[in-house]
N, C-alpha and C positions, 0 to 999 in steps of 0.2 A: 320571596326575598332574593335579592341579587346575589349572583355567585361570588362577587367580590366581598360582600359582607360575610358570607358563609366561610370563605377561605380565610379571611382575617380572624374570625372568631375561632376557627380551628387552630390557626397559627398561634394566636395568643394563648389558647388553652394548652396546646402542646408545649409551648415555652414555659408556662407555669408548671406543668407537670414535670418537665425535665429539670427545672430549677428546684422543685420540691423533691427531686430524686425518687419519683414514683416508679421508675424502671430500674430496679435494683441490679438486674443483670445487664443493664444498658441497652437491651434490645427492645425496639418498639414493635407493637402489633403490626401485622401485615395490612396493606391498604384496604383490603376487603373488610377486615375486622374493624379498622378505624372508621371506615365509611358507615358501617352498621352502627357502631357505638355513638357516633356523632349525628347520625341521621341525615347524612349529606351524600352527594354523589362522589364517586372515586376521583372525578376530575378536580373537585375541591380539595380532596386529600392530596392528590398529586401536586397541586399548586402550592399548598402549604408546606409539604415536604421538600419541594424544590427550593423554596426560600430558605428553609433551615439548612439544606445542603450548601447553598450558596454562602450562607453565613458561617459555615464550618461547624455548626452546632451538632449536626448528625452526619453520618456517612453511610453509603450503601455498599454492602459487600456482596458481590455476585454469588448467588446460590445460598446465601446465609441469612439475608434480611437487612434491616436498617437498624443502625446502632447510634447511641449518643456518643459523641466524641469525648473521651475522658479528659482531653486537654481543656475542653470547654469548661468542664466542672471544676477544674483546678484553677483556671484563670479566666473567669467570665468577663471581666472588664475588657480584656483584649478583644474578645469576639463581639462585644457590644459596640465596638467602634465601627462596625460595618453592618449592612443589611437592615433588618427591620428596626432595631433599636439604636437610632443614631442620636437621640436626644440626650441632653445633659442628665435628666432624671434617671436614665438607664445606665449611662456611661460612667458617672462619677458617684461613687457610694463610699461610705465609711462605716465599717462594721454593720452593713445592711441599711444604714440610714440614707434616705433619699434627700438630696439637697433641697433646702427651703428657698422660696423665691420672694424677693422684694421688688415690686414694680416701681421704676423711677419715671419712665416716659412711655406714654401711649398716645400717639398722635396720628392723624390722617392727613396726608399731603400729596401733591402731585409728584410723581417719580422724577428724580433728576436723570440726566443723560446716562450716567454710569449705571444706576440701578435699572433703568429701562432697558439698557442693552443686556445686562446680566439676566434679567427676568423675562426677556422677550416681550416687552410691553409696547403698546402703541402710545403715540403722543397724548399727553394729558391724562393718562391713566393714573389712578390713585394707588397709594401704598400706605400700609401702616408702618410707622417708625417706632420701634420698641427698644427700650433699655431696661435691663433687669439686673439685679444682683443675685448671685447664688451663694448660699451659706451652708456650711457643715459645722456642727457643734457651735453654732452662733458666731462663726468666724467667716467673713466674706472671703471667698477664694476665687471668684470669677465675676467679671463685668461682661454681660452679654448684650450685644447690639444686634438687632434683627430688622430686616426690611421685607415685608410680605405683601404681595398683591391683594388689594381689597376684594377683587372679583373672585378670588379663591375662597375667602372666608368672610363673606359680606356681613354676617351677623356677629362677628367677633367683638368682644367687649373687654374692658380693662379687667373685670373680674375673671374672665377666662384666662388672662395672662398671669394669674397667680398660680396656675397649674401648668402641666406639660402642654406646650403648644403642639407638639407632634401628635400626642394622643388626641387632642381636640381636633386636629386636622383629620386624623384617621376616622374619628367618630362622625364627623360632619361631611366628609367627602367620600368616605368608603375607600380611600386610597391611603397607603402608607408611605412615609418618607423613607426611602430605601437606598438612595444613592447620594453621594456628595463628591464635589471636586474641592479638595481641601489643601490649603497651604499652611504649613506649620513653621513658625519662625520664633525668634526671640529678639527683643529690642530694648533699648533703655526705657525705663518706666516713665510715664508722663505724670504730671501733677495729679490728674484724676486717678491714675493707677495707684499712686502713693497714698492718696486720700482714702480710697475705698478698700484697697488691698493691704493697707498698712505696710507699704514698702518704703525702704529708705531710698533717697535720691540716687544712691550708687547701685541699687539692686535692679535687676532686669525683670521684664515681664514676658511670659509666654503668650504668643498670639496664634490662634487658630482661626483662619478666615477662609471663606469659600461660598459655594452655592450648593444648596440642597435641592433634591429632585423627588417628586412623587414617583411611585412605581410605574406610572405610564409615561414618564419622561418629562412631565411638566415642571419647569423651575418653580420651586415653592418659596425659597427664602435666600436672600443674601445675608450671611451672618458673619459676625466676628466675635470671638470669645477671647477676652484678655484674662489670663490665668496667673495666679500667684505661682512663682517658680517652684515652690515646694509641692504643688499639686500637679505640676506639668508632667503628665505621662501620656505618651502617644504610642499606641501599638497598632499594627496593621496585619490583617489577614489577607494574603495576596494569593491569587490564583495564577499559577505559572503554566498557562496553556501553551502547549507546543514545546515545552522543555523536555 
């Protein structure tokens, strides 16, 4: 089994265990113990722990070990905005409820100039053009537009798009979506915003748009999320290297 698959499996399970608060003293077992319990090499453990450190979920204290960041347990939504869990299913929750998905558009077409430049595609390469609604408590709070290269997910179907696209990508490519270049703004709501998000013509809409990347640096998606202003929360976990 590829090392990438092993590292992702360990990463996902450690995330699950941390979220389930299986480490009551907030201290993780040492790398050797983790490698033994998961039946993988220490390099796979190191890679998984490195991602968790980069996300701010854990931290290493020299001479003492590795610990869960208590701020993460208090405000998980903030930390889900970066690193492994960049998708809507992970970042937007209400009392533990995961957003439901309604697929509106799933089409295959030749990439236009703008998307080709953002996704580093060649002339005449195909993309999926996807539009979905996200709901919580049966209320639409987001219109999600996405453009994804067909070559990255050649077997993608409309049925797959009724679930998390990032999780599907991880399962099929053995790579996680871990980075994004994101612009966050607000603007007057459009007629479509007002229709789907139940906004008044005088009310604004939040817009989160940018490019998402796989962990090997490959551009994965050009995306735009149009969010009802009541749900518009954007937090950032920033590394201040050199300060």
